[in-house]
ZALUMMAR-150085 format. One record per atom (N, C-alpha, C, O): residue number from 1; atom name; x, y, z. Coordinates in steps of 0.2 Angstrom, whole numbers, plus 5000, padded with zeros to 4 digits. Example, Ala and Ser with C-alpha at 12.3 -4.5 7.8 and 13.67 -1.06 7.14 Angstrom:
2
1/N/5066/4972/5039
1/CA/5062/4978/5039
1/C/5066/4984/5039
1/O/5071/4983/5042
2/N/5064/4989/5035
2/CA/5068/4995/5036
2/C/5064/5000/5039
2/O/5067/5006/5040
This chain:
136
1/N/5456/4323/4909
1/CA/5452/4330/4910
1/C/5445/4329/4908
1/O/5443/4326/4902
2/N/5440/4331/4912
2/CA/5433/4330/4911
2/C/5431/4336/4907
2/O/5432/4342/4908
3/N/5426/4334/4902
3/CA/5423/4339/4898
3/C/5416/4341/4900
3/O/5412/4344/4897
4/N/5414/4338/4906
4/CA/5408/4340/4909
4/C/5408/4347/4912
4/O/5412/4349/4916
5/N/5403/4351/4910
5/CA/5402/4358/4912
5/C/5400/4358/4919
5/O/5397/4353/4922
6/N/5403/4363/4923
6/CA/5401/4363/4930
6/C/5393/4364/4931
6/O/5390/4366/4927
7/N/5391/4361/4936
7/CA/5384/4361/4938
7/C/5381/4368/4939
7/O/5385/4372/4942
8/N/5376/4370/4936
8/CA/5373/4377/4937
8/C/5368/4376/4942
8/O/5363/4372/4942
9/N/5369/4381/4947
9/CA/5364/4381/4953
9/C/5359/4386/4951
9/O/5360/4391/4949
10/N/5353/4383/4951
10/CA/5347/4387/4950
10/C/5344/4389/4956
10/O/5344/4385/4961
11/N/5341/4395/4957
11/CA/5338/4397/4963
11/C/5332/4393/4964
11/O/5329/4391/4960
12/N/5331/4393/4971
12/CA/5325/4390/4973
12/C/5321/4394/4978
12/O/5323/4399/4980
13/N/5315/4392/4979
13/CA/5310/4395/4984
13/C/5310/4403/4983
13/O/5308/4405/4977
14/N/5310/4407/4988
14/CA/5309/4414/4988
14/C/5314/4417/4983
14/O/5312/4422/4980
15/N/5320/4415/4982
15/CA/5325/4418/4978
15/C/5323/4417/4971
15/O/5323/4422/4967
16/N/5320/4411/4969
16/CA/5318/4410/4962
16/C/5311/4414/4961
16/O/5311/4417/4955
17/N/5307/4415/4966
17/CA/5301/4419/4965
17/C/5303/4426/4964
17/O/5300/4430/4960
18/N/5308/4429/4968
18/CA/5310/4436/4967
18/C/5313/4437/4960
18/O/5311/4442/4957
19/N/5317/4432/4958
19/CA/5320/4433/4951
19/C/5314/4432/4945
19/O/5314/4436/4941
20/N/5309/4428/4946
20/CA/5304/4427/4942
20/C/5300/4434/4941
20/O/5298/4436/4936
21/N/5298/4437/4947
21/CA/5295/4443/4947
21/C/5298/4449/4944
21/O/5295/4452/4940
22/N/5305/4449/4945
22/CA/5309/4454/4942
22/C/5309/4453/4934
22/O/5309/4458/4930
23/N/5310/4447/4932
23/CA/5310/4445/4925
23/C/5304/4447/4922
23/O/5304/4449/4916
24/N/5298/4445/4925
24/CA/5291/4446/4922
24/C/5290/4454/4922
24/O/5287/4456/4917
25/N/5292/4458/4926
25/CA/5292/4465/4926
25/C/5296/4468/4920
25/O/5293/4472/4916
26/N/5302/4465/4919
26/CA/5306/4467/4913
26/C/5302/4465/4907
26/O/5302/4468/4902
27/N/5300/4459/4907
27/CA/5296/4456/4901
27/C/5290/4460/4899
27/O/5289/4461/4893
28/N/5287/4463/4904
28/CA/5281/4467/4903
28/C/5283/4474/4899
28/O/5280/4476/4895
29/N/5289/4476/4901
29/CA/5292/4482/4898
29/C/5294/4480/4890
29/O/5292/4484/4886
30/N/5297/4474/4890
30/CA/5299/4472/4883
30/C/5293/4471/4879
30/O/5293/4473/4873
31/N/5288/4468/4882
31/CA/5281/4467/4878
31/C/5278/4474/4875
31/O/5275/4474/4870
32/N/5279/4479/4879
32/CA/5277/4485/4877
32/C/5281/4488/4871
32/O/5278/4491/4866
33/N/5287/4486/4871
33/CA/5291/4488/4865
33/C/5290/4484/4859
33/O/5290/4487/4853
34/N/5288/4478/4860
34/CA/5287/4473/4854
34/C/5279/4472/4853
34/O/5278/4468/4849
35/N/5275/4476/4857
35/CA/5268/4475/4856
35/C/5265/4468/4857
35/O/5261/4465/4853
36/N/5268/4465/4862
36/CA/5266/4458/4864
36/C/5260/4458/4868
36/O/5259/4462/4873
37/N/5255/4453/4867
37/CA/5249/4453/4871
37/C/5251/4448/4877
37/O/5257/4445/4877
38/N/5247/4448/4882
38/CA/5248/4444/4888
38/C/5249/4437/4886
38/O/5253/4433/4888
39/N/5244/4435/4881
39/CA/5244/4428/4879
39/C/5251/4426/4875
39/O/5253/4420/4876
40/N/5253/4431/4871
40/CA/5260/4430/4868
40/C/5266/4429/4873
40/O/5270/4425/4873
41/N/5265/4433/4878
41/CA/5270/4433/4884
41/C/5270/4426/4887
41/O/5275/4423/4888
42/N/5264/4424/4889
42/CA/5263/4417/4892
42/C/5266/4412/4887
42/O/5269/4407/4890
43/N/5265/4412/4881
43/CA/5267/4407/4876
43/C/5275/4407/4876
43/O/5278/4402/4876
44/N/5278/4413/4876
44/CA/5285/4413/4876
44/C/5288/4410/4883
44/O/5294/4408/4883
45/N/5284/4410/4888
45/CA/5286/4407/4894
45/C/5284/4400/4895
45/O/5284/4397/4901
46/N/5283/4397/4889
46/CA/5281/4390/4890
46/C/5274/4388/4891
46/O/5272/4383/4894
47/N/5269/4393/4888
47/CA/5262/4392/4889
47/C/5260/4392/4897
47/O/5256/4388/4899
48/N/5263/4397/4900
48/CA/5262/4398/4907
48/C/5254/4399/4908
48/O/5252/4404/4905
49/N/5251/4396/4913
49/CA/5244/4397/4914
49/C/5243/4405/4917
49/O/5248/4408/4920
50/N/5237/4408/4915
50/CA/5236/4415/4916
50/C/5237/4416/4924
50/O/5240/4421/4926
51/N/5234/4411/4928
51/CA/5234/4412/4935
51/C/5241/4412/4938
51/O/5243/4416/4942
52/N/5245/4408/4935
52/CA/5252/4408/4937
52/C/5256/4414/4935
52/O/5260/4417/4939
53/N/5255/4416/4929
53/CA/5258/4422/4926
53/C/5256/4428/4930
53/O/5261/4432/4933
54/N/5250/4429/4932
54/CA/5248/4435/4936
54/C/5251/4435/4943
54/O/5252/4440/4946
55/N/5250/4429/4946
55/CA/5253/4428/4953
55/C/5260/4429/4953
55/O/5262/4433/4958
56/N/5264/4427/4948
56/CA/5271/4428/4948
56/C/5273/4436/4947
56/O/5277/4439/4951
57/N/5269/4439/4943
57/CA/5270/4446/4942
57/C/5268/4450/4948
57/O/5271/4455/4949
58/N/5263/4448/4952
58/CA/5261/4452/4958
58/C/5265/4450/4964
58/O/5265/4454/4969
59/N/5269/4445/4963
59/CA/5273/4443/4969
59/C/5270/4438/4974
59/O/5272/4437/4979
60/N/5264/4435/4971
60/CA/5260/4431/4976
60/C/5261/4424/4974
60/O/5258/4419/4976
61/N/5265/4422/4969
61/CA/5266/4415/4966
61/C/5269/4411/4972
61/O/5273/4414/4976
62/N/5268/4405/4972
62/CA/5271/4400/4977
62/C/5277/4396/4974
62/O/5281/4394/4978
63/N/5277/4396/4968
63/CA/5283/4392/4965
63/C/5284/4394/4958
63/O/5279/4396/4954
64/N/5290/4393/4955
64/CA/5292/4395/4948
64/C/5296/4389/4946
64/O/5301/4387/4949
65/N/5295/4387/4940
65/CA/5299/4381/4937
65/C/5305/4384/4934
65/O/5306/4389/4932
66/N/5310/4379/4934
66/CA/5316/4380/4931
66/C/5315/4382/4923
66/O/5319/4387/4921
67/N/5311/4379/4920
67/CA/5309/4381/4913
67/C/5307/4388/4912
67/O/5310/4391/4908
68/N/5303/4391/4917
68/CA/5301/4398/4916
68/C/5307/4402/4917
68/O/5308/4407/4914
69/N/5311/4401/4922
69/CA/5317/4405/4924
69/C/5322/4405/4918
69/O/5325/4410/4916
70/N/5323/4399/4914
70/CA/5327/4399/4909
70/C/5324/4403/4903
70/O/5328/4406/4899
71/N/5318/4402/4902
71/CA/5315/4406/4896
71/C/5315/4414/4898
71/O/5316/4417/4893
72/N/5314/4416/4904
72/CA/5315/4423/4906
72/C/5322/4425/4904
72/O/5323/4430/4902
73/N/5327/4421/4906
73/CA/5334/4423/4905
73/C/5335/4423/4897
73/O/5338/4428/4895
74/N/5333/4419/4893
74/CA/5334/4419/4886
74/C/5330/4425/4883
74/O/5333/4429/4879
75/N/5324/4427/4885
75/CA/5321/4433/4883
75/C/5324/4439/4885
75/O/5325/4444/4881
76/N/5326/4440/4891
76/CA/5330/4446/4893
76/C/5337/4446/4890
76/O/5339/4452/4888
77/N/5340/4441/4888
77/CA/5346/4441/4884
77/C/5345/4443/4877
77/O/5349/4447/4874
78/N/5339/4441/4874
78/CA/5337/4443/4867
78/C/5336/4451/4868
78/O/5339/4455/4863
79/N/5332/4453/4873
79/CA/5331/4460/4873
79/C/5337/4464/4874
79/O/5338/4470/4871
80/N/5342/4462/4879
80/CA/5348/4466/4880
80/C/5352/4466/4874
80/O/5355/4472/4872
81/N/5353/4461/4870
81/CA/5357/4461/4864
81/C/5354/4466/4859
81/O/5357/4470/4855
82/N/5347/4466/4858
82/CA/5344/4470/4853
82/C/5345/4478/4856
82/O/5345/4482/4851
83/N/5344/4479/4862
83/CA/5345/4486/4865
83/C/5352/4488/4863
83/O/5353/4494/4861
84/N/5357/4484/4862
84/CA/5364/4486/4860
84/C/5365/4486/4853
84/O/5367/4491/4850
85/N/5362/4482/4849
85/CA/5363/4481/4842
85/C/5358/4486/4838
85/O/5360/4489/4833
86/N/5352/4487/4841
86/CA/5347/4491/4838
86/C/5344/4495/4843
86/O/5338/4494/4845
87/N/5347/4501/4846
87/CA/5345/4504/4852
87/C/5338/4508/4851
87/O/5335/4509/4856
88/N/5336/4510/4845
88/CA/5330/4513/4844
88/C/5324/4508/4845
88/O/5324/4503/4841
89/N/5319/4509/4849
89/CA/5314/4504/4850
89/C/5310/4503/4844
89/O/5308/4497/4843
90/N/5308/4507/4839
90/CA/5305/4506/4833
90/C/5309/4502/4829
90/O/5306/4497/4825
91/N/5315/4503/4828
91/CA/5319/4499/4824
91/C/5320/4492/4826
91/O/5320/4487/4823
92/N/5321/4491/4833
92/CA/5321/4484/4836
92/C/5315/4480/4835
92/O/5315/4475/4834
93/N/5309/4484/4836
93/CA/5302/4481/4835
93/C/5302/4479/4827
93/O/5299/4473/4826
94/N/5304/4483/4823
94/CA/5304/4481/4816
94/C/5309/4475/4815
94/O/5307/4470/4811
95/N/5314/4474/4818
95/CA/5319/4469/4817
95/C/5315/4462/4819
95/O/5316/4457/4816
96/N/5312/4463/4825
96/CA/5308/4457/4828
96/C/5302/4455/4824
96/O/5301/4449/4824
97/N/5299/4459/4820
97/CA/5293/4458/4817
97/C/5293/4457/4810
97/O/5288/4455/4807
98/N/5299/4459/4807
98/CA/5299/4458/4799
98/C/5302/4451/4797
98/O/5306/4449/4801
99/N/5300/4448/4792
99/CA/5302/4442/4790
99/C/5310/4443/4788
99/O/5312/4448/4785
100/N/5314/4437/4790
100/CA/5321/4437/4788
100/C/5322/4431/4783
100/O/5320/4426/4784
101/N/5325/4433/4778
101/CA/5326/4428/4773
101/C/5331/4422/4774
101/O/5332/4417/4771
102/N/5335/4423/4780
102/CA/5341/4418/4781
102/C/5338/4412/4783
102/O/5332/4411/4785
103/N/5342/4407/4783
103/CA/5340/4400/4784
103/C/5337/4399/4791
103/O/5333/4394/4792
104/N/5340/4402/4796
104/CA/5338/4401/4803
104/C/5330/4402/4804
104/O/5327/4398/4806
105/N/5328/4408/4801
105/CA/5321/4409/4802
105/C/5316/4407/4796
105/O/5310/4408/4797
106/N/5319/4405/4791
106/CA/5315/4402/4785
106/C/5310/4407/4783
106/O/5304/4405/4781
107/N/5312/4413/4782
107/CA/5308/4418/4779
107/C/5303/4421/4784
107/O/5298/4425/4782
108/N/5303/4419/4791
108/CA/5298/4421/4796
108/C/5302/4427/4800
108/O/5308/4428/4800
109/N/5298/4430/4803
109/CA/5300/4435/4808
109/C/5303/4432/4814
109/O/5300/4427/4816
110/N/5308/4434/4817
110/CA/5311/4431/4824
110/C/5305/4431/4829
110/O/5305/4426/4832
111/N/5301/4435/4830
111/CA/5295/4435/4835
111/C/5291/4429/4833
111/O/5289/4425/4837
112/N/5289/4428/4827
112/CA/5285/4423/4825
112/C/5289/4416/4826
112/O/5285/4411/4828
113/N/5295/4416/4825
113/CA/5299/4410/4826
113/C/5299/4408/4834
113/O/5298/4402/4835
114/N/5299/4413/4838
114/CA/5299/4412/4845
114/C/5292/4410/4847
114/O/5292/4406/4852
115/N/5287/4413/4844
115/CA/5280/4411/4846
115/C/5278/4404/4844
115/O/5272/4402/4845
116/N/5283/4400/4842
116/CA/5281/4393/4841
116/C/5281/4390/4848
116/O/5277/4385/4848
117/N/5284/4393/4853
117/CA/5283/4391/4859
117/C/5288/4386/4862
117/O/5289/4385/4868
118/N/5293/4384/4858
118/CA/5299/4380/4860
118/C/5304/4384/4863
118/O/5306/4390/4861
119/N/5308/4381/4868
119/CA/5313/4384/4871
119/C/5319/4385/4866
119/O/5323/4390/4866
120/N/5319/4380/4861
120/CA/5325/4380/4856
120/C/5324/4386/4851
120/O/5329/4389/4849
121/N/5318/4388/4850
121/CA/5317/4394/4846
121/C/5320/4401/4849
121/O/5323/4405/4846
122/N/5319/4401/4856
122/CA/5322/4406/4860
122/C/5329/4406/4860
122/O/5333/4411/4859
123/N/5332/4400/4860
123/CA/5339/4399/4860
123/C/5342/4401/4853
123/O/5347/4405/4853
124/N/5338/4399/4848
124/CA/5340/4401/4841
124/C/5341/4409/4840
124/O/5346/4411/4838
125/N/5336/4413/4842
125/CA/5336/4420/4842
125/C/5341/4423/4846
125/O/5345/4427/4844
126/N/5342/4420/4852
126/CA/5347/4423/4856
126/C/5354/4422/4853
126/O/5359/4426/4853
127/N/5356/4416/4851
127/CA/5362/4414/4848
127/C/5363/4418/4842
127/O/5369/4421/4840
128/N/5358/4419/4838
128/CA/5358/4423/4832
128/C/5361/4431/4833
128/O/5365/4433/4830
129/N/5357/4433/4838
129/CA/5359/4440/4840
129/C/5366/4441/4843
129/O/5370/4445/4842
130/N/5368/4436/4847
130/CA/5375/4436/4850
130/C/5380/4435/4845
130/O/5386/4438/4845
131/N/5379/4431/4840
131/CA/5383/4430/4834
131/C/5384/4437/4830
131/O/5390/4439/4828
132/N/5379/4440/4829
132/CA/5379/4447/4826
132/C/5383/4452/4830
132/O/5387/4455/4828
133/N/5381/4452/4837
133/CA/5384/4456/4841
133/C/5392/4455/4842
133/O/5396/4460/4842
134/N/5394/4449/4843
134/CA/5401/4447/4844
134/C/5405/4445/4838
134/O/5411/4443/4839
135/N/5402/4445/4832
135/CA/5405/4443/4826
135/C/5407/4436/4825
135/O/5412/4435/4823
136/N/5403/4432/4828
136/CA/5405/4425/4827
136/C/5404/4422/4820
136/O/5405/4416/4819
């Protein structure tokens, strides 16, 4: 029996661009809830260049990387979990921006942790919220 996970098909071309545009539109809403600047949004997306960010948001982008799609997926998963766990926007913003004493965030706020720019920081926050949500 093989333990190799099945290959994940990532969208390409216009399908990927449409997904990126939808994801960036949702990210813009999330950014409003969390008071994120455009530069912070770009950093969360892997330090996406401004021209690429705006082109994807407007639907005029020519290509989107797998890394950007993965980061969008992680961010939207974080937001979805927070919407379920902490449905009031102000309380969710407070959760994201206040320092947490647990070992994962090392006394930092989850948002500050994510703004390190690494994809692993996004994974950390998403897993933390999913563990909280599902009682792992």
